[in-house]
C-alpha positions in Angstrom: -36.1 14.6 16.0 -36.2 17.1 13.1 -37.6 16.5 9.8 -34.3 17.5 8.1 -33.9 15.4 4.7 -31.5 12.9 5.0 -29.2 12.3 2.0 -27.1 9.3 1.9 -23.9 7.8 0.7 -24.2 3.9 1.1 -20.9 2.2 0.9 -20.9 -1.9 1.3 -19.2 -4.6 -0.7 -22.2 -6.6 -0.8 -24.2 -5.7 -3.9 -27.4 -7.4 -3.1 -27.4 -6.1 0.3 -27.2 -2.6 -1.2 -30.0 -3.2 -3.5 -32.3 -4.4 -0.9 -31.3 -1.6 1.4 -31.7 1.0 -1.3 -35.4 -0.6 -2.2 -36.4 -0.4 1.4 -35.3 3.1 1.9 -37.0 4.5 -1.2 -40.2 4.3 0.5 -39.0 6.8 3.2 -40.1 10.2 2.0 -37.6 12.5 3.6 -34.6 10.1 2.7 -32.7 9.9 -0.5 -29.8 7.6 -1.2 -27.6 10.1 -3.5 -25.0 7.5 -4.5 -24.3 3.8 -3.7 -20.7 2.4 -4.3 -18.9 -0.9 -3.1 -15.2 0.7 -2.8 -13.9 3.2 -0.6 -11.9 4.9 -3.4 -15.1 5.5 -5.3 -16.6 7.0 -2.2 -13.9 9.4 -2.0 -14.0 10.2 -5.6 -18.1 10.9 -5.4 -17.5 13.1 -2.2 -14.7 15.0 -3.9 -17.1 15.8 -7.0 -19.9 16.5 -4.7 -17.9 19.0 -2.5 -17.0 21.1 -5.6 -20.6 21.5 -6.8 -22.7 21.2 -3.6 -21.3 20.3 -0.1 -24.7 20.0 1.3 -25.8 17.3 -1.3 -24.9 14.4 1.2 -25.2 14.7 4.9 -24.5 11.2 6.0 -22.2 8.3 5.2 -23.3 4.8 5.9 -20.8 2.2 5.3 -19.6 -1.3 6.1 -16.1 -2.2 7.3 -15.0 -4.2 4.5 -16.7 -7.7 4.1 -17.5 -7.5 7.9 -15.5 -10.8 8.5 -11.9 -10.1 7.4 -9.7 -8.6 9.9 -7.7 -6.8 7.1 -10.8 -5.5 5.7 -12.0 -4.2 9.1 -8.8 -2.3 9.6 -9.0 -1.0 6.1 -12.6 0.3 7.1 -11.0 2.1 10.1 -8.4 3.7 8.0 -11.1 4.9 5.5 -13.1 6.4 8.6 -10.1 8.2 9.7 -9.3 9.8 6.4 -13.0 10.6 5.9 -13.1 12.5 9.2 -9.9 14.3 8.2 -11.3 15.2 4.9 -14.8 16.0 5.9 -14.8 16.7 9.6 -18.5 17.8 9.6 -19.9 14.9 7.8 -21.6 12.3 10.0 -20.8 8.7 9.7 -22.9 5.7 10.6 -21.7 2.2 10.7 -24.1 -0.5 9.6 -22.1 -3.5 9.8 -22.0 -7.2 10.9 -19.1 -6.2 13.2 -19.7 -6.7 16.8 -16.1 -6.9 18.3 -15.6 -4.5 21.3 -12.3 -3.3 20.3 -13.3 -2.5 16.8 -16.4 -0.5 17.6 -14.5 1.3 20.2 -11.7 2.2 17.8 -14.4 3.4 15.2 -16.0 5.5 18.0 -12.7 7.1 19.0 -11.8 8.5 15.6 -15.2 9.9 14.9 -17.7 7.5 13.9 -21.0 9.0 14.9 -23.4 5.7 15.2 -23.7 2.0 14.8 -26.4 -0.2 13.9 -25.9 -4.1 13.4 -27.1 -5.5 9.9 -30.7 -6.8 10.4 -31.8 -3.8 12.5 -35.5 -3.2 11.6 -35.9 -0.5 9.2 -37.9 1.9 11.2 -35.0 1.7 14.0 -32.5 2.2 11.2 -34.3 5.2 9.8 -34.4 6.8 13.3 -30.7 6.1 13.8 -29.8 7.9 10.4 -32.0 10.8 11.4 -30.3 11.0 14.8 -26.8 10.9 13.6 -27.8 13.4 10.7 -29.3 16.1 13.2 -25.8 15.9 15.0 -26.4 13.3 17.4 -25.1 9.9 18.0 -26.7 6.4 18.0 -25.2 3.3 19.3 -27.1 0.0 19.2 -27.9 -0.6 22.8 -28.3 -4.5 22.8 -24.7 -5.1 22.3 -22.0 -5.6 24.8 -19.5 -3.9 22.3 -20.1 -0.4 23.5 -18.4 0.0 27.0 -16.4 3.2 27.5 -15.0 4.9 30.6 -17.8 7.6 30.3 -20.4 5.0 29.9 -19.2 3.2 32.7 -18.8 6.4 35.0 -22.5 7.3 33.7 -23.6 3.9 34.9 -22.2 4.4 38.3 -23.7 7.9 38.6 -27.1 6.5 37.9 -26.9 3.9 40.6 -28.6 4.9 44.0 -27.0 3.8 47.2 -30.0 1.5 47.8 -29.7 -0.3 44.8 -26.2 -0.8 45.5 -26.8 -2.3 48.7 -29.4 -4.5 47.2 -26.9 -5.6 44.5 -24.5 -6.5 47.1 -27.0 -8.4 49.2 -28.0 -10.2 46.0 -24.2 -11.2 45.0 -22.4 -13.4 47.0 -18.9 -12.8 45.1 -17.2 -9.8 43.3 -17.6 -11.6 40.1 -19.9 -9.1 38.2 -17.5 -6.1 39.0 -14.6 -8.1 38.0 -16.2 -9.1 34.7 -17.1 -5.5 34.1 -13.5 -4.2 34.8 -12.0 -7.0 32.7 -14.1 -6.1 30.0 -13.3 -2.5 30.3 -9.6 -3.3 30.3 -9.8 -5.6 27.4 -12.0 -2.7 25.3 -9.1 -0.1 26.2 -6.5 -2.3 25.4 -7.9 -3.0 21.8 -8.6 0.5 21.1 -4.7 1.1 22.4 -3.6 -1.6 20.1 -5.5 -0.3 17.0 -4.4 3.0 17.4 -0.8 2.0 17.9 -0.8 -0.1 14.6 -1.9 2.8 12.7 1.0 5.0 14.4 3.5 2.3 13.8 2.4 1.9 10.0 2.7 5.6 9.6 6.2 5.7 11.1 7.1 3.2 8.3 6.4 5.6 5.4 9.7 6.6 3.7 10.5 10.3 3.3 8.6 11.3 6.4 9.7 14.8 7.6 11.8 14.8 10.8 9.4 16.8 12.9 6.4 14.3 11.8 8.5 11.4 12.8 9.3 12.9 16.2 5.8 13.7 16.9 4.6 9.9 15.9 7.4 8.5 17.9 6.2 10.5 21.0 2.7 9.5 20.5 3.9 5.7 20.1 5.4 6.0 23.4 2.5 7.8 24.9 0.4 4.5 23.6 2.8 2.0 24.9 2.7 3.8 28.5 -1.0 3.9 28.5 -1.3 0.1 27.7 1.1 -0.5 30.5 -0.7 1.9 32.9 -4.2 0.5 32.0 -3.0 -2.9 32.7 -1.8 -2.2 36.0 -4.8 -0.1 37.1 -7.5 -2.4 36.2 -6.0 -5.5 37.4 -7.2 -6.8 40.7 -4.8 -7.4 43.6 -5.8 -11.2 43.0 -5.0 -11.1 39.4 -1.8 -9.3 40.0 -0.8 -12.1 42.6 -1.7 -14.8 40.3 0.1 -13.1 37.5 3.3 -13.3 39.7 2.8 -16.4 41.7 4.2 -19.4 40.4 2.2 -22.7 40.2 3.4 -25.2 43.1 3.2 -28.4 41.0 5.7 -26.8 38.4 9.2 -27.9 38.2 11.8 -25.0 38.2 12.7 -23.9 34.8 16.2 -23.6 33.6 17.2 -20.2 32.6 17.5 -20.7 29.1 14.2 -22.5 28.9 12.4 -19.7 30.9 13.8 -17.1 28.6 12.8 -18.8 25.6 9.3 -19.1 26.9 9.2 -15.5 28.1 10.3 -14.6 24.4 7.8 -16.8 22.9 5.0 -15.2 25.2 6.4 -11.9 24.1 6.3 -12.6 20.4 3.1 -14.6 20.0 0.6 -11.8 20.3 2.4 -10.3 17.4 1.9 -13.6 15.4 -1.7 -14.0 15.6 -3.5 -14.6 12.4 -4.1 -11.7 10.3 -1.7 -9.2 12.6 1.2 -9.1 10.3 -1.3 -8.8 7.2 -3.3 -5.8 8.8 -0.2 -3.9 9.9 1.4 -4.5 6.6 -1.7 -3.6 4.6 -2.6 -0.7 6.8 0.9 0.8 5.7 0.1 -0.1 2.0 -3.1 1.8 2.2 -1.3 4.9 3.7 1.1 4.7 0.9 -1.6 4.6 -1.8 -2.4 8.1 -0.9 0.8 9.3 -2.1 1.3 10.5 -6.0 0.9 7.7 -8.4 2.8 9.3 -11.2 5.7 7.1 -12.8 9.0 8.8 -12.2 11.0 5.9 -13.7 12.3 5.4 -17.2 10.2 2.5 -17.8 6.6 2.9 -19.1 3.9 1.1 -17.4 0.4 0.1 -18.5 -1.3 2.0 -15.7 0.3 5.2 -16.8 -2.4 5.7 -19.3 -5.1 5.6 -16.4 -6.1 8.8 -14.6 -4.8 9.1 -10.9 -8.0 8.4 -9.3 -8.5 5.2 -11.6 -5.0 4.1 -10.8 -5.5 4.4 -7.0 -8.9 2.7 -7.4 -7.5 -0.3 -9.2 -4.7 -0.7 -6.7 -6.7 -0.6 -3.7 -9.1 -3.0 -5.2 -6.5 -5.4 -5.9 -5.4 -5.1 -2.2 -8.9 -5.8 -1.0 -8.9 -8.8 -3.3 -5.6 -10.1 -2.1 -7.0 -9.8 1.7 -9.8 -11.9 0.7 -7.8 -14.4 -1.1 -5.6 -14.8 2.0 -8.7 -15.2 4.2 -9.6 -17.9 1.9 -6.5 -19.8 2.0 -6.4 -19.7 5.8 -9.8 -21.5 5.7 -8.9 -23.9 3.4 -5.7 -24.9 5.7 -3.2 -24.7 2.8 0.1 -26.0 3.8 3.3 -23.9 3.0 4.8 -26.5 0.7 1.6 -26.2 -1.5 2.2 -22.4 -2.2 4.8 -23.2 -4.9 2.4 -25.5 -6.6 -0.7 -22.9 -6.9 1.6 -19.9 -7.2 0.6 -19.1 -10.8 -3.0 -20.1 -10.1 -3.2 -17.6 -7.2 -2.1 -14.7 -9.1 -4.1 -15.6 -12.3 -7.1 -15.8 -10.1 -6.4 -12.5 -8.3 -5.8 -10.7 -11.8 -9.3 -12.2 -13.3 -11.3 -11.2 -10.0 -9.5 -7.5 -10.3 -10.8 -7.3 -13.9 -14.1 -8.3 -13.2 -14.6 -6.2 -10.1 -12.8 -3.1 -11.7 -14.8 -3.0 -15.0 -18.1 -4.8 -13.8 -19.1 -8.3 -14.8 -22.0 -7.0 -16.8 -20.1 -3.8 -18.2 -20.8 -3.5 -22.1 -19.7 -1.1 -24.8 -21.0 -0.6 -28.2 -18.7 -1.0 -31.2 -20.7 -0.5 -34.3 -23.6 -2.5 -34.2 -22.1 -5.0 -31.5 -22.4 -4.7 -27.7 -19.3 -6.2 -26.3 -19.0 -7.5 -22.7 -15.6 -5.8 -21.6 -14.7 -8.7 -19.1 -15.2 -11.5 -21.5 -13.2 -9.9 -24.0 -10.2 -8.9 -21.7 -10.2 -12.3 -19.9 -9.5 -14.1 -23.4 -5.7 -12.9 -23.0 -5.1 -15.0 -20.1 -2.0 -16.9 -21.5 -0.5 -13.8 -23.0 -0.9 -11.7 -19.6 0.5 -14.7 -17.7 3.4 -15.1 -20.0 4.4 -11.3 -20.3 3.3 -10.2 -16.7 1.9 -12.5 -14.1 4.3 -15.2 -14.3 7.2 -12.9 -13.9 6.3 -11.3 -10.6 9.1 -11.9 -8.3 8.9 -13.2 -4.7 5.2 -14.1 -4.8 5.6 -17.3 -2.5 7.9 -15.6 -0.1 5.0 -13.1 0.6 2.2 -15.4 0.8 4.3 -17.4 3.2 5.4 -14.5 5.4 1.8 -13.4 5.6 0.1 -16.9 6.2 2.7 -18.8 8.1 4.7 -15.9 9.7 7.9 -17.3 8.0 11.1 -15.2 7.8 11.9 -13.1 4.7 14.9 -14.1 3.1 15.8 -10.9 0.8 19.2 -9.4 -0.3 21.1 -12.6 1.0 19.7 -11.5 4.7 17.2 -13.4 6.8 14.9 -10.9 8.6 12.8 -11.8 11.7 9.0 -11.9 11.3 8.3 -9.1 13.6 11.3 -6.9 12.7 10.8 -3.6 11.0 13.2 -4.8 8.2 11.0 -7.6 7.5 7.8 -5.5 7.2 10.0 -2.9 4.9 11.0 -5.8 2.7 7.3 -7.2 2.6 6.0 -3.9 1.7 8.2 -3.5 -1.4 7.1 -6.9 -2.5 3.6 -6.1 -1.9 3.6 -2.8 -3.9 5.3 -4.5 -6.7 2.6 -7.2 -6.8 -0.1 -4.6 -6.7 1.4 -2.6 -9.6 2.0 -5.7 -11.8 -1.3 -7.1 -11.4 -2.7 -3.6 -12.2 -0.4 -3.5 -15.4 -1.8 -7.2 -16.3 -5.5 -5.7 -15.9 -4.8 -2.8 -18.2 -2.6 -4.5 -20.9 -5.7 -6.3 -22.5 -7.5 -3.3 -22.5 -4.7 -1.4 -24.6 -4.5 -4.3 -27.0 -8.3 -4.8 -28.0 -10.0 -1.3 -26.9 -7.2 1.4 -26.6 -8.8 4.0 -29.0 -12.6 3.5 -27.9 -14.0 6.9 -26.8 -16.1 5.6 -23.9 -12.8 3.9 -22.7 -10.9 7.1 -22.9 -13.6 9.2 -21.2 -14.2 7.2 -18.3 -10.4 5.9 -17.5 -7.5 7.7 -19.3 -5.6 10.8 -18.4 -5.7 14.1 -20.2 -2.1 13.8 -21.4 -3.0 10.5 -23.1 -6.2 10.8 -24.8 -5.6 11.5 -28.5 -5.2 8.7 -31.0 -1.5 9.9 -31.8 -0.5 9.9 -27.9 -2.1 6.4 -27.3 -0.4 4.8 -30.3 3.0 6.4 -29.3 2.4 5.1 -25.7 1.5 1.6 -27.1 4.7 1.7 -29.2 6.7 2.6 -26.0 5.3 -0.6 -24.2 6.1 -2.8 -27.2 9.8 -1.7 -27.2 9.7 -2.1 -23.3 8.8 -5.8 -23.7 11.6 -6.2 -26.4 14.3 -4.6 -24.3 13.2 -6.4 -21.4 13.1 -10.0 -23.0 16.3 -9.5 -24.9 18.5 -7.2 -22.8 17.2 -6.1 -19.5 15.9 -9.5 -18.2 19.0 -11.3 -19.1 21.1 -8.6 -17.4 19.1 -9.0 -14.1 19.4 -12.8 -14.3 23.1 -12.5 -14.6 23.3 -10.0 -11.8 21.2 -12.1 -9.7 18.6 -9.3 -8.7 14.8 -8.6 -9.2 13.5 -5.0 -10.4 10.7 -3.8 -8.2 8.3 -1.1 -8.4 7.6 0.6 -5.2 5.6 3.6 -4.2 7.4 6.6 -3.1 6.2 10.1 -1.9 7.2 11.4 -5.1 5.5 8.8 -7.3 6.1 5.1 -8.5 9.9 4.6 -8.3 11.9 1.3 -9.0 14.2 -0.7 -6.7 16.1 -3.8 -6.8 16.9 -6.6 -4.6 19.3 -9.5 -4.6 18.0 -13.1 -5.3 20.0 -16.1 -6.6 18.7 -16.8 -10.3 21.2 -19.6 -11.1 18.3 -21.9 -12.6 17.0 -19.0 -14.8 20.7 -18.3 -16.0 21.3 -21.9 -17.1 18.0 -21.8 -19.2 19.0 -18.7 -21.2 19.1 -19.3 -25.0 19.5 -17.4 -28.2 19.8 -13.5 -27.9 19.5 -13.5 -23.9 22.5 -15.8 -23.9 24.4 -13.8 -26.2 23.6 -10.7 -23.8 25.1 -12.7 -20.8 28.2 -13.5 -22.8 28.7 -10.2 -23.9 28.4 -9.0 -20.3 30.9 -11.6 -19.1 33.3 -10.9 -22.1 33.0 -7.0 -20.9 33.8 -8.0 -17.4 36.7 -10.1 -18.4 38.5 -7.6 -20.6 37.4 -4.4 -19.0 40.3 -4.4 -16.6 42.9 -5.1 -19.2 41.2 -2.7 -21.7 41.3 0.1 -19.0 45.1 -0.5 -18.5 45.8 -0.3 -22.1 43.8 2.8 -22.7 45.6 4.2 -19.8 48.9 3.5 -21.1 47.8 4.7 -24.5 46.6 8.0 -23.1 49.8 8.4 -21.1 51.7 7.9 -24.3 49.4 10.2 -26.2 49.8 12.9 -23.5 53.5 12.4 -23.5 53.9 12.9 -27.2 51.6 16.0 -27.3 53.3 17.6 -24.4 57.1 16.8 -24.6 57.3 16.3 -28.4 54.8 18.1 -30.2 54.6 20.6 -27.7 58.2 21.6 -27.6 58.5 21.2 -31.4 55.8 24.0 -31.6 57.6 25.9 -28.8 60.7 26.0 -30.9 58.9 26.9 -34.1 57.0 29.7 -32.5 60.4 31.1 -30.8 62.1 30.9 -34.2 59.4 32.8 -36.0 59.4 35.5 -33.1 63.2 36.0 -33.5 62.8 36.1 -37.1 60.2 38.6 -37.1 62.6 40.5 -34.6 65.4 40.4 -36.8 63.5 41.7 -39.8 62.2 44.7 -37.7 65.9 45.4 -36.8 67.2 45.4 -40.3 64.5 47.5 -41.6 64.9 50.1 -38.8 68.7 50.2 -39.7 67.8 50.9 -43.3 65.5 53.5 -42.5 68.0 55.3 -40.1 70.8 55.0 -43.0 68.3 56.4 -45.7 67.5 59.6 -43.4 71.3 60.5 -43.3 72.3 63.5 -45.4 74.4 62.6 -48.4 
């Protein structure tokens, strides 16, 4: 082991664990924690800044997969490692995690993670692992049964002598240990294939994907499906295959319809396991968060004032908090009919925790002689944010119900099966709109109270909206947006039975609309919004007649201009030309007569 200095970037959502680890590592002379962060987005930002200055300033990334317990957080961790390996192929990665699942660790190893230590590893052993990975090696904790790979299995067989094999056979009266090892190997391989298959499937759902990339990904997906089938065939023993195809004697024969129903249920049920839909959907959303976040609509959004990296960090944070909220709801065993009762509470809690974690619970700024806690100041606007933004987010219960209870999605007057690509596409649109609207709710109180504070502008704003004049112009645009929405656009959308959604497209944040029955809202309209709907109805009523009348008047005008005025002008012009010709003829005759000799 060399004495090469280890320069760390530590990533973990647990601030207490990070603090303890950093304090423990400070005593190691050749080891330095360059940065300690709690989010993947901030880690990418720091690495990008370091790469511009000194690429060698960080030579090891130590990270945890989300909170270590959430399936969605673990999938997001894998996605981050894959992105990290693509951006910085020579940067070693050490997983310091409470994760011990075989499939997840195999997936991490396959995408380029260089080592793994469980949380609770003694500090000397952890430092040795960091040094080993930094020096270009790999270190995988050996007391866990999670690391079973084909290579390690082959190596283990090669290390066993014939005598030891004979002794082992004599000691073991049944092939159970080998069967167990083979089954573990099969399950580990399938888990890795399933994880990779989920990522490829998510990439195929990205809109605007080039035809060549889509064809390559589709081919890779077919290869993974074939590999999964082949792995099941090769690593199943003959006895297991026979059991798989042999019916139980005591069972009564099934009718064809019941048999097909059971077969369909067995086919679909693995896709409906808790968290599977959520992981797949959130992985697709994380992929789309790498797109441009420039607003390409004609509707100003509160997050437009933020820099691109701050927008992405905020949206990613809200996605993480939503995943944690869904895990808590599953643990509480909430029922589906209770979602509608707590809908507003769920969204408000998501908004509050996003504000707290994004700005920092104890973040203060100095205004004059006062030190102001930003989070407490922003949370005072709860009622305003609920009224203007949070309570107007559409299809929230449908999304929660889809993710928690795997219910069908009824969107655009169509019912989409849970496991269909259409359901995932519609759910992704609703999810993206939820993230963007909650992010708008995070930024709005900041614009109302601290819009022109220099520290806020330097830390969060984009360069194009940093002057006082531009900020005030932006705030005025937002004020007009709310007026137009409340008095014109929202009544129009209610009357047209649709919801406007903001989605993330390859070119930026775009808008879309979906059909939804809104008759109850239409009945409750009053004052100006009601007048707007009446004008729209009046316009629809008279539009056909008005068009017919205008067409008749237009035809009459054309007839008058062409048949009467046009002919009259033509006769007048001909008369003028004839008169001019007659005058010219008379002048010619006079000139001829004057030239004759007298």
